N, C-alpha and C positions, 0 to 999 in steps of 0.2 A: 759880428762877431759869432762864433761857434755856440750852437747852444748843446746841451746832454738831450740824450734820448727821454720823452715825457715819462717814459717807461720806470726811469730812473727816478721820477720824483715820487712813484708809487712804493718804491721800494723802502721801510723802516726802520731805521738802525738798531740794533742791537744795544739797551738802556745800558746793558750787563757791561758795555764797553768801556762804558765811562767808571764804574766801577772797578775793572779791570786796570786800568788805565792808572787809577791811584792809588792803587793797589803797587802796583810795581814803580812807581813816584816814591810811594810809603817808604817799602820793601827798601830801593837803592837809596832810600838816606838813614836805612839801617835800622827800623822799626820793626818787629817781631809781626808777619801778617799770616791772618791764619786764613785760607783759600778754601772755602765750602762753597764758592760759586762754578767752578769749572768743572764741566760736565767731561772728565777724564782723572781717572782715577790714578795715585799717585806710582801704580806700577806701569815698568815697560813690556814689550813683549819678551816669550821666554829667550834667554841665552841660544837654545839651540835654533830658533827663529831669527833671531838677528844673525849667527854664524851660516844659517843658509842662503839668506841676503849676501852676507863680503862674499860664500865663495859662487853666489853666480856672478858677480864684479867679477872675480879675479879670474872667471875663465870664462868670461867674454859675452855670458847672457845679457846684452844690454839691449840688445835691437829689437823692435816692432815684434807684437806678439799678434797672433791671430787678433780682429777687432773687437772679440765677442770671449775672447780672454786663451789663457794655456786647457789647451785639450783635456791633459791630464789635471788641470786644477779643476776646470766644470765635472770634471769623472769624482772629482776628491770631495767636492761639493755635494753632490748627488748621491755621493754613499754614505756620506754623512746624514744627511735626510732619514738613507734607508737603514741604517744602525740607529741612531739615535731618536727618532721621530717614526720610523718603520711606514714612511712615507717614501714610492718610488716616484723622482723625479729624474727624468730625462736629462742628462748631462745638455742635449740640444738646446732645451729650452732655458737654460743658466747663461746668463750675460754675466762677466765680469769687467768692473766698471771701477772708475776713479772716483774714490768714497762710494758709503749711499749716497752723497749729493750726486754725483754723476747717476747714478738710480734714479733718482728721484726727476735728473731734468730728461733724462730720454723716457721717463715714464710721461712726463708731459708733455714731450713732446709727439708720442706714439698715441695720448689718448685725449689730449684734450685741443679742442678747435679755437680759432679766434671766438670770442664772444661767449664762448662756452663757461658751466663755473664747476666747482668740484664742492660737496658739502665733506666739513672738519669739525670736527669737534673745538668747540672754544671750554679752556685752553689748549693747547697743542705746539708743537715745533714749529716757529715762526716760520724757514724757513719754505717749507714746503708751501707755503701761499706766494712765496716771490717767484719759486718757481715757474708757477702758473702764470707768472705776470709777464714769465719770460716770452712767452709762445701765445700772447695777446687772450688768456682764459682768465678766471680769478677766481677765487676759493669764496664762501661763503658758510662764515660760522655758524654753527646752531650752540647757542648757549644749553651748556652741560651744569648740575646740580653739584654740588660737594657733597651732599647726603647721598649721590647715586654715583660716585666715586668718579665725577666729570664723565660719564656714560652718555653719549647720545640717546635720547628717550626714543626706541626703535617703535612706540606704537605711535610714534607723530612721525617715525621718518617721511613717509610716505605723501603726508601730506607737504612735506616743504620741497619735494621735488617737481622742480617746474619746465618748462620746454626746453631751457637751454641745461638744465644739468645733466650733466654726462657722467659723474663718478661720485664714489665715495670713499675716502681716505681715512682710515684709522689708525692708531698704533698699540700693539702689544708687545711688553712692556711699554707704558706710555711714559714720553716726556712734555711738560714737568711733573706730571702726578706722583709714577712710580704706578700706576694701577694697570694690572694684569689683566684681561677678559677674557669670560668663561667660554669655553668652545661652543655649548649654547648660543649665546650672544650673537659669535661670531655667524655660524651656520643660520639664525636667525636674519641679521641683515643680508647675508648674502642673499638670502629667497626674497627679501625683499627689494633688492637694488638687482635681480634676477628679472622679476617682473614690473621694473621700473625701466626695462632694457639700456640698465648703465655697467659701469665699469666696478670696482670693488678691489682699492688696497688693503694690505696688511703691511704694517710696519713693526717687522722684527728687527730691527737693529740691537734693540738689548734682549735678546732672546738667549736662551741659558742662565741671566740673570736674575730669577724666579726662586723665591722665599715662600712663599703662599700661592695657593691655587695650581694651576696643570701647566705645565711648561711644556704646548704643542706649538703645531705650526698649521696655518691655517690653510697650506696645502692637503693637510688631511678633512676639511670638507670641501674643498673642490679646485679640480686641474685651471679653473678659469678664475680664481682669487690670482691679483698681482701679490709678490713678493718681496721687499725689499730687505736685505739684512747688511751685514756689515763686520768687516776683521777689526773693526775700533775698538770694541768696547768688551766682548766676551773676551778675545783674545788680544788687547789691548795693543790694539797696531794702529796707534790713532794716526800718529804722521806717516804712516807707509805707503796712507790712502789709498784702500783698495775695499771693493762693496762689490753685492751683487745685485741681480735681480730677476726672478726665476718668471717666466712667461708663460702664458695659455701658448699650445702650439700654432695656435692658428696666426699667433703673434710675432712668431719667430723670422719671418723675411722681415717684417717690418723694424723688430727691434735691432736683426744686424745692421739691415740700412744706416739706422741712426748712430748705433755704436762706431762705424766706421767713419759715417762723416763730423760727429761732435767728438769722438776722443781719439781717434786711428787705434788707438789700444790703451786698457789701463798699464801703470809702471810697471815694466817686466822683471825686475828686482823684485818689487814687492810681491809680485804673483809665485816665483819661486820659491821666498821665504816664505807663503803662505801653505804651499803645498805641505811644509815642516810642521805647519801648525796643526795638523789631522791626525798626527801620530799620536799614539796613545800613550808616552810621554806626554807632550805638552797637554794633551787634553786634561791629565792626573793633575797637574798643576794651573790650568785654567778652573779646574773643578775645586782645590787648594785656596783659590784666590777668591771665589764664588764665596766659599765658607769665612772668608776674612770681612769681606764686604758684608753677610752676614750679620757675624758682630760688630761691625761700627754700626750697623742699622739699627741693631738693638738698642746700642749706645746713645744715640743721638734722639730716639724713638724717647726712650727713658729719660733722657736729660730735659728732654722737651715740655714733656707731661710734669716734670719736676717745676718747672718754667709758666706752666699753664697757658702754655702756647696750643691750642686746638690746630691738630690736623685736617689738614682738609680732604684729603681720602685717604685712604688707605692704601700704603704702599707697598705695592706685594712683589713689586722689581725693580727693575734699573738698581740707578742708586742715586734716587732723588727722595725727597720729602717735600712737601707743599705744605706750609705752612698760613695757615690765618691770623697776623696780624692786626688785625681789624680793631682788636681792642684796648692796644695802644698805641697807633699811629692812623690818620687817614689818608697817608700818603707814602707807600712801602718803597717809593726808589728817595724817599728823603732820606725813609727811618737808614736804610742799608746804605746810603751815604754818610748819616752819620754817627752809624757802629763802627764805620769804617777809619772814620776820622778819630774815635774817643778810644776804641777799642781795637783796634787794629783786626778787624772779622769782616771778610770778604762773601757775600752771601750776593743771592739774582732776584733783582726785584720784578715781580708778576708782570706788568706791564710787557715783557718782552714774550708771555705764550697766550696772552688770551684780551679780552676788550670789557666782555660783561665783570667789575665788579674786581679786575685786575689788581686797581688798586690797592687791596685787601690782603694779598698774596704776595709770599717770599718763596723761594725755594732755596734747600738746603742740600748739598751734593754730600755726601760720605764718601768721599774720595783720597782722605787722609787718614793717619791712623788713630786707634781708639784715644789715646794720651792728649793729640789733638785736636779731638771731636769734642773731648772735655773740655780742656781748655778752653774752645771756644763758648761752652757752653756757660763754664764759668764768668767768662768776660759778659757774655749777653745779659746773663741776669744783674750784673752789675750796671750795665747801663740802662737797663729796664728802672731798675731802681735809684737809679741815681736823677 
Protein backbone atom coordinates (compact mmCIF):
# COMPACT_ATOMS: atom_id res chain seq x y z
CA UNK A 1 0.00 0.00 0.00
CA UNK A 2 1.35 3.43 -0.91
CA UNK A 3 1.69 6.02 1.82
CA UNK A 4 1.98 9.78 1.84
CA UNK A 5 5.22 11.51 2.72
CA UNK A 6 5.60 11.97 6.48
CA UNK A 7 5.78 15.73 6.12
CA UNK A 8 2.12 15.74 5.08
CA UNK A 9 1.14 14.52 8.55
CA UNK A 10 2.75 17.63 10.02
CA UNK A 11 0.66 20.01 7.93
CA UNK A 12 -2.24 21.26 10.01
CA UNK A 13 -5.51 21.86 8.16
CA UNK A 14 -7.16 25.26 8.37
CA UNK A 15 -9.94 25.04 10.96
CA UNK A 16 -11.63 27.91 9.20
CA UNK A 17 -12.20 25.62 6.22
CA UNK A 18 -14.78 23.75 8.31
CA UNK A 19 -16.50 27.09 8.94
CA UNK A 20 -16.31 28.09 5.27
CA UNK A 21 -17.59 24.73 4.04
CA UNK A 22 -20.57 24.90 6.38
CA UNK A 23 -21.17 28.56 5.48
CA UNK A 24 -21.31 27.67 1.78
CA UNK A 25 -23.73 24.83 2.50
CA UNK A 26 -26.02 27.14 4.48
CA UNK A 27 -25.79 29.78 1.76
CA UNK A 28 -26.69 27.24 -0.91
CA UNK A 29 -29.72 26.33 1.20
CA UNK A 30 -30.87 29.94 1.04
CA UNK A 31 -29.56 31.33 4.32
CA UNK A 32 -28.19 34.88 4.46
CA UNK A 33 -24.60 34.27 5.62
CA UNK A 34 -22.40 37.25 6.51
CA UNK A 35 -18.77 36.45 5.75
CA UNK A 36 -16.31 37.98 8.20
CA UNK A 37 -13.97 35.00 8.02
CA UNK A 38 -12.32 35.40 4.62
CA UNK A 39 -9.09 37.37 4.20
CA UNK A 40 -10.32 38.82 0.93
CA UNK A 41 -12.28 42.08 0.63
CA UNK A 42 -15.35 42.33 -1.55
CA UNK A 43 -13.31 44.44 -3.98
CA UNK A 44 -11.98 42.99 -7.20
CA UNK A 45 -9.03 44.30 -9.17
CA UNK A 46 -9.65 47.79 -10.62
CA UNK A 47 -11.38 47.49 -14.00
CA UNK A 48 -8.46 48.96 -15.94
CA UNK A 49 -6.24 46.24 -14.45
CA UNK A 50 -8.72 43.61 -15.62
CA UNK A 51 -8.70 45.19 -19.08
CA UNK A 52 -4.91 45.07 -19.17
CA UNK A 53 -5.06 41.34 -18.48
CA UNK A 54 -7.66 40.84 -21.22
CA UNK A 55 -5.51 42.84 -23.63
CA UNK A 56 -2.53 40.60 -22.84
CA UNK A 57 -4.58 37.54 -23.79
CA UNK A 58 -5.84 39.13 -27.00
CA UNK A 59 -2.33 40.18 -27.97
CA UNK A 60 -0.96 36.69 -27.37
CA UNK A 61 1.29 37.63 -24.45
CA UNK A 62 0.58 34.33 -22.74
CA UNK A 63 3.94 32.56 -22.93
CA UNK A 64 6.60 32.11 -20.29
CA UNK A 65 8.32 35.21 -19.02
CA UNK A 66 11.77 35.42 -17.47
CA UNK A 67 11.83 33.29 -14.32
CA UNK A 68 12.30 36.37 -12.16
CA UNK A 69 9.48 38.28 -13.86
CA UNK A 70 8.92 40.77 -16.65
CA UNK A 71 11.79 43.29 -16.64
CA UNK A 72 9.32 46.14 -16.97
CA UNK A 73 7.28 44.90 -13.99
CA UNK A 74 10.38 44.59 -11.82
CA UNK A 75 11.28 48.13 -12.87
CA UNK A 76 7.78 49.33 -11.97
CA UNK A 77 8.02 47.76 -8.52
CA UNK A 78 11.43 49.37 -8.05
CA UNK A 79 10.01 52.78 -8.98
CA UNK A 80 7.06 52.22 -6.63
CA UNK A 81 9.46 51.75 -3.70
CA UNK A 82 11.29 54.93 -4.64
CA UNK A 83 8.20 57.07 -5.17
CA UNK A 84 6.16 55.90 -2.19
CA UNK A 85 8.80 54.89 0.37
CA UNK A 86 11.88 56.84 -0.79
CA UNK A 87 13.91 53.63 -0.90
CA UNK A 88 16.12 52.60 -3.82
CA UNK A 89 15.69 48.92 -4.70
CA UNK A 90 17.50 47.66 -7.78
CA UNK A 91 15.11 45.78 -10.11
CA UNK A 92 17.61 42.92 -10.17
CA UNK A 93 16.84 42.26 -6.49
CA UNK A 94 13.13 41.79 -7.18
CA UNK A 95 11.81 38.31 -8.02
CA UNK A 96 8.19 38.15 -9.18
CA UNK A 97 6.50 35.00 -7.86
CA UNK A 98 3.21 33.07 -8.13
CA UNK A 99 1.62 34.86 -5.20
CA UNK A 100 3.33 35.75 -1.95
CA UNK A 101 3.05 32.03 -1.17
CA UNK A 102 5.52 31.38 -3.96
CA UNK A 103 7.84 33.99 -2.48
CA UNK A 104 7.69 32.36 0.96
CA UNK A 105 8.38 28.94 -0.50
CA UNK A 106 11.32 30.38 -2.42
CA UNK A 107 12.69 31.98 0.75
CA UNK A 108 12.31 28.72 2.67
CA UNK A 109 14.31 26.90 0.01
CA UNK A 110 16.88 29.68 -0.15
CA UNK A 111 17.64 30.16 3.55
CA UNK A 112 16.53 27.09 5.57
CA UNK A 113 18.58 23.91 5.84
CA UNK A 114 17.26 20.47 6.77
CA UNK A 115 17.03 20.43 10.56
CA UNK A 116 17.19 24.20 10.94
CA UNK A 117 14.54 26.38 12.55
CA UNK A 118 13.10 29.85 12.10
CA UNK A 119 11.67 31.93 14.92
CA UNK A 120 8.15 33.36 14.50
CA UNK A 121 5.63 35.12 16.70
CA UNK A 122 2.70 33.20 18.15
CA UNK A 123 0.18 33.97 16.64
CA UNK A 124 1.07 34.41 12.97
CA UNK A 125 0.04 33.30 9.48
CA UNK A 126 0.00 29.46 9.69
CA UNK A 127 1.28 28.63 6.20
CA UNK A 128 4.70 30.09 7.04
CA UNK A 129 5.62 27.15 9.23
CA UNK A 130 4.30 24.73 6.63
CA UNK A 131 6.53 26.17 3.92
CA UNK A 132 9.50 25.42 6.14
CA UNK A 133 8.36 21.83 6.61
CA UNK A 134 8.59 21.35 2.85
CA UNK A 135 12.35 21.87 2.98
CA UNK A 136 12.94 19.82 6.13
CA UNK A 137 13.10 22.80 8.48
CA UNK A 138 10.63 23.95 11.12
CA UNK A 139 9.26 27.02 12.83
CA UNK A 140 9.59 27.70 16.54
CA UNK A 141 6.76 29.86 17.75
CA UNK A 142 7.60 32.38 20.44
CA UNK A 143 4.78 33.24 22.82
CA UNK A 144 3.65 36.83 22.42
CA UNK A 145 1.44 38.77 24.81
CA UNK A 146 -1.72 40.57 23.78
CA UNK A 147 -0.81 43.57 25.94
CA UNK A 148 2.32 43.95 23.77
CA UNK A 149 0.34 43.68 20.50
CA UNK A 150 1.53 40.10 20.06
CA UNK A 151 5.06 41.28 19.22
CA UNK A 152 8.09 39.18 20.12
CA UNK A 153 9.87 40.54 23.16
CA UNK A 154 13.16 41.69 21.65
CA UNK A 155 14.87 41.87 25.03
CA UNK A 156 14.66 38.07 25.20
CA UNK A 157 15.05 37.31 21.48
CA UNK A 158 18.77 36.46 21.66
CA UNK A 159 18.11 33.94 24.44
CA UNK A 160 15.84 31.97 22.09
CA UNK A 161 18.56 31.68 19.44
CA UNK A 162 20.02 28.18 19.26
CA UNK A 163 22.62 26.43 17.14
CA UNK A 164 19.97 25.33 14.62
CA UNK A 165 18.25 28.73 14.46
CA UNK A 166 18.72 30.35 11.08
CA UNK A 167 16.38 33.32 11.06
CA UNK A 168 13.49 35.43 12.26
CA UNK A 169 10.26 35.97 10.31
CA UNK A 170 8.03 38.93 11.14
CA UNK A 171 4.99 40.52 9.50
CA UNK A 172 3.71 44.09 9.38
CA UNK A 173 0.79 44.67 9.16
CA UNK A 174 0.22 41.27 10.71
CA UNK A 175 -2.33 38.55 10.10
CA UNK A 176 -4.37 37.82 12.25
CA UNK A 177 -3.87 40.73 14.64
CA UNK A 178 -3.64 43.75 12.35
CA UNK A 179 -0.66 44.99 14.37
CA UNK A 180 1.87 47.28 12.69
CA UNK A 181 5.52 47.18 13.75
CA UNK A 182 7.25 50.45 14.57
CA UNK A 183 10.38 51.22 12.58
CA UNK A 184 12.45 51.28 15.79
CA UNK A 185 11.27 47.74 16.49
CA UNK A 186 12.43 46.51 13.08
CA UNK A 187 15.80 48.26 13.55
CA UNK A 188 16.33 46.61 16.93
CA UNK A 189 15.22 43.19 15.69
CA UNK A 190 17.61 43.42 12.73
CA UNK A 191 20.50 44.37 15.01
CA UNK A 192 19.89 41.28 17.13
CA UNK A 193 19.52 38.97 14.13
CA UNK A 194 22.75 40.31 12.64
CA UNK A 195 24.58 39.65 15.90
CA UNK A 196 23.36 36.05 15.77
CA UNK A 197 24.41 35.63 12.14
CA UNK A 198 20.87 34.93 10.90
CA UNK A 199 18.53 36.18 8.22
CA UNK A 200 15.34 38.20 8.69
CA UNK A 201 12.12 38.36 6.72
CA UNK A 202 9.47 41.03 7.04
CA UNK A 203 6.21 39.97 5.42
CA UNK A 204 4.72 43.18 3.99
CA UNK A 205 1.79 41.59 2.15
CA UNK A 206 -0.65 44.10 3.70
CA UNK A 207 1.61 47.08 3.05
CA UNK A 208 -0.38 50.18 2.19
CA UNK A 209 -3.31 49.11 4.37
CA UNK A 210 -2.12 51.03 7.44
CA UNK A 211 -4.55 53.14 9.46
CA UNK A 212 -2.40 53.97 12.48
CA UNK A 213 1.37 54.09 12.72
CA UNK A 214 3.94 54.55 9.97
CA UNK A 215 3.55 52.84 6.61
CA UNK A 216 7.18 52.06 5.79
CA UNK A 217 9.19 49.21 4.33
CA UNK A 218 11.84 47.22 6.16
CA UNK A 219 14.04 47.84 3.12
CA UNK A 220 14.56 51.32 4.54
CA UNK A 221 16.34 49.66 7.47
CA UNK A 222 18.70 47.41 5.51
CA UNK A 223 19.24 46.03 2.01
CA UNK A 224 20.00 42.68 3.63
CA UNK A 225 16.50 42.15 5.01
CA UNK A 226 14.24 39.92 2.91
CA UNK A 227 10.85 41.46 2.12
CA UNK A 228 7.80 39.68 0.67
CA UNK A 229 4.86 41.50 -0.87
CA UNK A 230 1.80 40.73 -2.95
CA UNK A 231 -0.68 42.17 -5.41
CA UNK A 232 -3.49 40.40 -3.53
CA UNK A 233 -4.31 42.84 -0.76
CA UNK A 234 -3.70 46.53 -1.51
CA UNK A 235 -4.29 45.97 -5.23
CA UNK A 236 -7.14 43.43 -4.68
CA UNK A 237 -5.70 40.97 -7.21
CA UNK A 238 -6.17 37.82 -5.13
CA UNK A 239 -6.98 35.29 -7.84
CA UNK A 240 -4.32 36.60 -10.19
CA UNK A 241 -1.76 34.86 -7.95
CA UNK A 242 1.08 37.36 -8.13
CA UNK A 243 3.59 38.48 -5.55
CA UNK A 244 7.25 39.32 -5.21
CA UNK A 245 10.25 38.99 -2.95
CA UNK A 246 13.09 41.47 -2.59
CA UNK A 247 16.38 39.71 -1.84
CA UNK A 248 19.82 41.05 -0.90
CA UNK A 249 22.25 41.42 -3.76
CA UNK A 250 24.27 38.43 -2.57
CA UNK A 251 21.16 36.20 -2.88
CA UNK A 252 20.16 37.14 -6.43
CA UNK A 253 21.85 34.19 -8.15
CA UNK A 254 20.45 31.63 -5.73
CA UNK A 255 16.95 33.11 -5.85
CA UNK A 256 17.05 33.11 -9.66
CA UNK A 257 18.02 29.44 -9.82
CA UNK A 258 15.23 28.52 -7.44
CA UNK A 259 12.66 30.56 -9.37
CA UNK A 260 13.69 28.84 -12.59
CA UNK A 261 13.24 25.40 -11.06
CA UNK A 262 10.28 25.94 -8.72
CA UNK A 263 8.00 28.04 -10.92
CA UNK A 264 9.46 28.49 -14.44
CA UNK A 265 7.73 31.88 -14.19
CA UNK A 266 4.82 33.65 -12.55
CA UNK A 267 1.59 33.86 -14.63
CA UNK A 268 2.32 36.07 -17.62
CA UNK A 269 -1.20 37.48 -17.93
CA UNK A 270 -1.18 38.52 -14.29
CA UNK A 271 2.17 40.23 -14.75
CA UNK A 272 0.96 42.31 -17.70
CA UNK A 273 -2.15 43.25 -15.75
CA UNK A 274 -0.04 44.22 -12.72
CA UNK A 275 1.93 46.68 -14.83
CA UNK A 276 -1.26 48.75 -15.03
CA UNK A 277 -1.62 48.68 -11.23
CA UNK A 278 1.15 51.22 -10.69
CA UNK A 279 -0.46 53.97 -12.77
CA UNK A 280 -1.73 57.04 -10.85
CA UNK A 281 -5.43 56.37 -11.52
CA UNK A 282 -5.21 52.84 -10.09
CA UNK A 283 -3.21 53.98 -7.08
CA UNK A 284 -5.84 56.65 -6.44
CA UNK A 285 -8.58 54.01 -6.57
CA UNK A 286 -6.63 51.77 -4.18
CA UNK A 287 -6.29 54.69 -1.78
CA UNK A 288 -10.05 55.29 -1.92
CA UNK A 289 -10.54 51.64 -1.04
CA UNK A 290 -8.16 52.02 1.88
CA UNK A 291 -10.38 54.81 3.16
CA UNK A 292 -13.39 52.54 2.76
CA UNK A 293 -11.63 49.87 4.80
CA UNK A 294 -10.81 52.50 7.43
CA UNK A 295 -14.54 53.27 7.76
CA UNK A 296 -15.34 49.58 8.06
CA UNK A 297 -12.65 49.21 10.70
CA UNK A 298 -14.18 51.94 12.85
CA UNK A 299 -17.66 50.44 12.45
CA UNK A 300 -16.39 47.08 13.65
CA UNK A 301 -14.30 48.48 16.51
CA UNK A 302 -17.19 50.55 17.85
CA UNK A 303 -19.55 47.61 17.56
CA UNK A 304 -17.22 45.25 19.38
CA UNK A 305 -16.82 47.80 22.16
CA UNK A 306 -20.60 47.92 22.60
CA UNK A 307 -20.68 44.13 22.75
CA UNK A 308 -18.07 44.16 25.49
CA UNK A 309 -15.71 41.94 23.51
CA UNK A 310 -12.10 42.97 24.20
CA UNK A 311 -9.79 43.50 21.25
CA UNK A 312 -6.68 41.44 21.80
CA UNK A 313 -4.25 43.89 20.19
CA UNK A 314 -4.41 47.28 18.52
CA UNK A 315 -5.52 46.60 14.90
CA UNK A 316 -3.52 49.28 13.12
CA UNK A 317 -3.51 47.76 9.65
CA UNK A 318 -4.52 44.96 7.24
CA UNK A 319 -8.28 44.28 7.57
CA UNK A 320 -8.46 42.16 10.70
CA UNK A 321 -9.41 42.50 14.34
CA UNK A 322 -8.31 39.79 16.78
CA UNK A 323 -10.87 39.44 19.54
CA UNK A 324 -10.74 37.75 22.94
CA UNK A 325 -13.93 35.72 23.43
CA UNK A 326 -12.80 33.90 26.59
CA UNK A 327 -15.41 35.75 28.67
CA UNK A 328 -18.21 33.98 26.79
CA UNK A 329 -16.69 30.65 25.71
CA UNK A 330 -13.87 28.25 26.49
CA UNK A 331 -13.70 27.00 22.89
CA UNK A 332 -13.56 29.60 20.12
CA UNK A 333 -13.89 26.98 17.39
CA UNK A 334 -17.15 25.58 18.73
CA UNK A 335 -18.38 29.10 19.41
CA UNK A 336 -17.73 30.04 15.76
CA UNK A 337 -19.58 26.97 14.52
CA UNK A 338 -22.55 27.61 16.83
CA UNK A 339 -22.69 31.27 15.78
CA UNK A 340 -22.75 30.22 12.15
CA UNK A 341 -25.54 27.70 12.70
CA UNK A 342 -27.74 30.00 14.74
CA UNK A 343 -27.07 33.48 13.35
CA UNK A 344 -25.32 32.81 10.03
CA UNK A 345 -22.20 34.87 10.78
CA UNK A 346 -18.89 33.30 9.73
CA UNK A 347 -15.71 34.08 11.73
CA UNK A 348 -12.22 32.53 11.89
CA UNK A 349 -11.17 30.69 15.08
CA UNK A 350 -7.81 31.64 16.57
CA UNK A 351 -6.50 28.08 16.56
CA UNK A 352 -5.57 28.55 12.89
CA UNK A 353 -2.97 31.15 13.83
CA UNK A 354 -1.47 30.30 17.18
CA UNK A 355 -0.81 27.74 19.86
CA UNK A 356 -0.68 29.52 23.20
CA UNK A 357 -4.26 30.28 24.34
CA UNK A 358 -5.46 30.19 20.74
CA UNK A 359 -8.80 28.81 21.92
CA UNK A 360 -9.53 32.25 23.41
CA UNK A 361 -9.45 34.21 20.16
CA UNK A 362 -11.49 34.85 17.04
CA UNK A 363 -10.43 36.82 13.96
CA UNK A 364 -12.92 39.25 12.43
CA UNK A 365 -12.25 40.38 8.85
CA UNK A 366 -13.90 43.67 7.90
CA UNK A 367 -14.09 42.64 4.28
CA UNK A 368 -17.74 43.53 3.62
CA UNK A 369 -19.55 46.85 3.76
CA UNK A 370 -20.50 48.74 6.92
CA UNK A 371 -24.16 47.79 6.69
CA UNK A 372 -23.31 44.09 6.65
CA UNK A 373 -20.86 44.54 9.50
CA UNK A 374 -23.58 46.22 11.58
CA UNK A 375 -25.98 43.38 10.75
CA UNK A 376 -23.36 40.87 11.84
CA UNK A 377 -22.84 42.71 15.13
CA UNK A 378 -26.59 42.70 15.79
CA UNK A 379 -26.71 38.96 15.20
CA UNK A 380 -23.70 38.36 17.45
CA UNK A 381 -25.32 40.44 20.21
CA UNK A 382 -28.45 38.28 19.95
CA UNK A 383 -26.35 35.12 19.99
CA UNK A 384 -24.45 36.19 23.10
CA UNK A 385 -27.63 37.14 24.94
CA UNK A 386 -29.50 33.95 24.05
